[in-house]
Structures are given as structure tokens and as C-alpha cells.
Residue frames relative to the residue before (quaternion, step in Angstrom):
aa qw qx qy qz dx dy dz
M 1.0000 0.0000 0.0000 0.0000 0.00 0.00 0.00
K 0.6225 0.5672 -0.3450 0.4145 3.58 0.93 -0.89
E 0.6625 0.5147 -0.3068 0.4496 3.58 0.90 -0.93
R 0.6088 0.5679 -0.3440 0.4341 3.57 1.04 -0.78
F 0.7361 0.4339 -0.2349 0.4634 3.57 0.87 -0.95
E 0.5395 0.6289 -0.4069 0.3845 3.60 1.16 -0.37
V 0.7854 0.2782 -0.1435 0.5340 3.58 1.08 -0.66
A 0.5037 0.6742 -0.4120 0.3492 3.58 1.27 -0.08
P 0.5304 -0.5892 0.4902 0.3622 3.58 -1.15 0.55
A 0.6367 -0.5598 0.3737 0.3764 3.57 -1.11 0.68
Q 0.6344 0.5394 -0.3414 0.4359 3.61 0.97 -0.77
E 0.6301 0.5288 -0.3365 0.4583 3.59 1.05 -0.67
V 0.6388 0.5146 -0.3203 0.4739 3.58 1.01 -0.79
V 0.6547 0.4955 -0.3119 0.4781 3.59 0.94 -0.85
A 0.6459 0.5175 -0.3245 0.4579 3.61 0.91 -0.86
W 0.6271 0.5188 -0.3335 0.4758 3.60 1.00 -0.78
S 0.6519 0.5207 -0.3133 0.4535 3.59 0.94 -0.86
V 0.6514 0.5040 -0.3076 0.4765 3.56 0.96 -0.89
D 0.6687 0.4947 -0.2988 0.4677 3.59 0.91 -0.89
S 0.7081 0.4816 -0.2592 0.4467 3.58 0.97 -0.86
F 0.8174 0.2788 -0.1129 0.4913 3.56 0.91 -0.90
G 0.2608 -0.8171 0.4857 0.1686 3.58 1.26 -0.24
P 0.8466 -0.1574 0.1108 0.4962 3.57 -0.97 -0.84
R 0.5737 0.5855 -0.3882 0.4211 3.62 1.23 -0.10
L 0.5626 0.6166 -0.3738 0.4044 3.58 1.30 -0.23
S 0.0001 0.7757 -0.6307 0.0234 3.56 -0.97 0.93
L 0.2733 -0.7285 0.6036 0.1742 3.54 -1.24 0.53
A 0.0731 -0.7636 0.6412 0.0204 3.56 -0.66 1.14
C 0.2121 0.7914 -0.5396 0.1935 3.55 -0.51 1.15
S 0.5314 -0.5896 0.5074 0.3354 3.46 -1.38 0.22
F 0.3962 -0.6988 0.5358 0.2602 3.56 -1.06 0.63
Q 0.4018 0.7145 -0.4685 0.3295 3.56 1.29 0.18
N 0.7737 0.0808 -0.0320 0.6275 3.54 1.14 -0.69
C 0.2144 -0.8414 0.4898 0.0783 3.58 -0.41 1.21
V 0.3004 0.7761 -0.5097 0.2181 3.59 1.19 0.34
L 0.6785 0.4784 -0.3013 0.4689 3.61 0.86 -0.88
I 0.6245 0.5295 -0.3404 0.4624 3.58 1.00 -0.77
D 0.6568 0.5071 -0.3087 0.4650 3.58 0.90 -0.90
L 0.6642 0.5172 -0.2995 0.4490 3.56 0.89 -0.94
V 0.6995 0.4566 -0.2760 0.4754 3.58 0.79 -0.98
A 0.6472 0.5258 -0.3275 0.4444 3.61 0.94 -0.81
R 0.6411 0.5171 -0.3269 0.4633 3.61 1.08 -0.63
V 0.7008 0.4513 -0.2643 0.4851 3.58 1.04 -0.77
S 0.7980 -0.0868 0.1120 0.5857 3.58 0.85 -0.96
P 0.2595 -0.8385 0.4590 0.1374 3.59 0.09 1.28
R 0.6936 0.4953 -0.2939 0.4326 3.62 1.11 -0.43
V 0.3754 0.7062 -0.5114 0.3143 3.60 1.22 0.18
E 0.4660 -0.6804 0.4944 0.2749 3.54 -0.94 0.94
V 0.1620 -0.7610 0.6234 0.0779 3.56 -0.96 0.96
I 0.2169 -0.7963 0.5570 0.0934 3.55 -0.74 1.08
F 0.0257 -0.7602 0.6488 -0.0199 3.53 -0.90 1.06
L 0.2608 -0.7733 0.5616 0.1362 3.55 -0.67 1.10
D 0.1469 -0.7848 0.5993 0.0579 3.55 -0.41 1.24
T 0.2173 -0.8231 0.5185 0.0806 3.54 -0.25 1.31
G 0.4798 -0.6520 0.4499 0.3773 3.56 1.24 -0.31
A 0.6900 0.4588 -0.2716 0.4895 3.58 1.28 -0.03
H 0.4321 0.7026 -0.4645 0.3223 3.60 1.24 0.25
F 0.5275 -0.5924 0.5012 0.3458 3.54 -1.22 0.55
A 0.6219 -0.5441 0.4069 0.3894 3.57 -1.17 0.53
E 0.6257 0.5475 -0.3327 0.4451 3.58 1.06 -0.74
T 0.6226 0.5334 -0.3342 0.4649 3.58 1.06 -0.73
L 0.6803 0.4820 -0.2912 0.4691 3.57 0.87 -0.92
A 0.6235 0.5222 -0.3380 0.4735 3.59 1.06 -0.69
F 0.6445 0.5130 -0.3171 0.4700 3.60 1.02 -0.78
V 0.6189 0.5312 -0.3375 0.4700 3.58 0.98 -0.82
E 0.6629 0.4962 -0.3051 0.4704 3.59 0.92 -0.84
Q 0.6277 0.5270 -0.3382 0.4624 3.61 1.00 -0.74
V 0.6727 0.4805 -0.2934 0.4801 3.58 0.92 -0.90
R 0.6220 0.5412 -0.3378 0.4540 3.59 0.98 -0.82
T 0.6822 0.4776 -0.2771 0.4793 3.57 0.93 -0.90
L 0.6479 0.5429 -0.3196 0.4282 3.59 0.88 -0.93
Y 0.7864 0.3025 -0.1433 0.5192 3.57 0.89 -0.95
D 0.3329 -0.7436 0.5012 0.2915 3.61 1.29 -0.10
L 0.0880 0.8647 -0.4862 0.0905 3.53 0.95 1.01
N 0.3715 -0.6313 0.6317 0.2538 3.47 -1.32 0.55
L 0.0664 0.8501 -0.5104 0.1113 3.55 0.44 1.30
């Protein structure tokens, strides 16, 4: 299996994860770079995205998170 994923496109790896784990799959990521969010949203838009709100984020950061949530209709 490892060899398969070494050369597989990222979308194939995400699709395998969605097929294997279904609704138990979550994406924990930084909103600093939304590449993973975009990739997962294209493969399976209902995957849960976890954002840890520490209570110490700048207002601009929270506004950006909301923009991304709206753009991708995230299950945040």
C-alpha cells in the first residue's frame, strides 16, 4: 500500500481516506495555507475540518477562517 501512495496523486490518497474512514475522517489543519482544505473539499466536501480556536487569534484570522468556511461550505 505504501508504494501505491508514494506515486499517487493527492486526490487519490484523499479519496482512499474518505472511502476507508467515512464519517470518522477529520481534517485538522492550519488556515495559514488552504491547499489541504481545497483538496479535501473537492474530493469530499462534508469531511469535518477542525479549527482550534485558542481564544488568542487576531480578529483578522477569525474573519479569514469564516471566509474560507463560507467559500468551501465547510463542516467546521
